[in-house]
C-alpha positions, -999 to 999 in steps of 0.1 A, spaced: 0 0 0 13 34 -10 23 58 18 0 88 21 15 123 20 -4 155 27 12 187 15 0 221 30 16 249 10 0 278 -10 29 279 -35 13 262 -64 44 261 -86 65 244 -59 38 220 -49 31 209 -85 67 199 -91 69 182 -57 37 163 -62 49 149 -96 82 138 -81 66 121 -51 40 104 -72 68 91 -95 83 75 -63 49 57 -57 35 79 -29 -2 89 -27 -2 127 -25 -29 152 -17 -24 190 -15 -42 217 4 -34 254 6 -46 264 41 -36 253 75 -71 248 89 -79 225 59 -47 206 65 -56 200 101 -90 187 93 -76 163 66 -48 151 89 -73 144 117 -97 126 93 -73 108 69 -42 101 91 -15 106 64 19 90 70 36 124 64 26 160 64 48 184 44 40 220 54 52 256 48 54 277 79 35 306 63 0 292 58 -33 310 57 -59 304 85 -37 283 108 1 287 104 24 257 99 38 259 134 4 257 150 -6 229 126 24 209 136 18 215 173 -18 204 170 -8 172 153 22 163 174 5 169 207 -26 149 198 -20 113 210 -40 98 182 -21 117 155 14 121 169 27 93 148 22 115 117 56 126 106 59 164 99 84 180 76 86 217 71 97 227 36 101 265 38 117 296 24 126 307 59 162 296 58 179 303 91 189 284 123 162 301 143 136 286 120 151 251 125 151 256 163 115 268 164 102 239 141 120 214 163 103 229 194 69 224 179 76 187 171 87 187 135 106 157 124 127 177 99 130 211 83 141 214 47 145 245 26 128 252 -7 161 264 -22 173 228 -23 169 211 -57 136 193 -60 152 159 -66 172 163 -34 140 172 -15 122 142 -29 150 118 -19 152 132 16 114 130 20 114 94 7 141 85 32 120 97 61 92 73 51 114 43 47 
């Protein structure tokens, strides 16, 4: 059975490329563009992985991660931030809210896909 990935990111150009690469690797991928929608889907569908941008409309990525990681039923969902906020403070904050990893959008898409795939192995 294919692993399920939920992407929460309003950057359509980025998500389209990421979706194609992840689907080629055999993952089932769904995309949403707002944090509150991502939270509802994560609660209902229990994806194996949530990939989120920090800057999301409605509920930001940090709150989204915190809601998932501190919910006993959903804490097993892995959370990766893929963000444009590229600094050590961002990595520190994302770790504090429970993120499994923080990656930067400036990385080449194939590298991001390989790193994401590795987390689900």
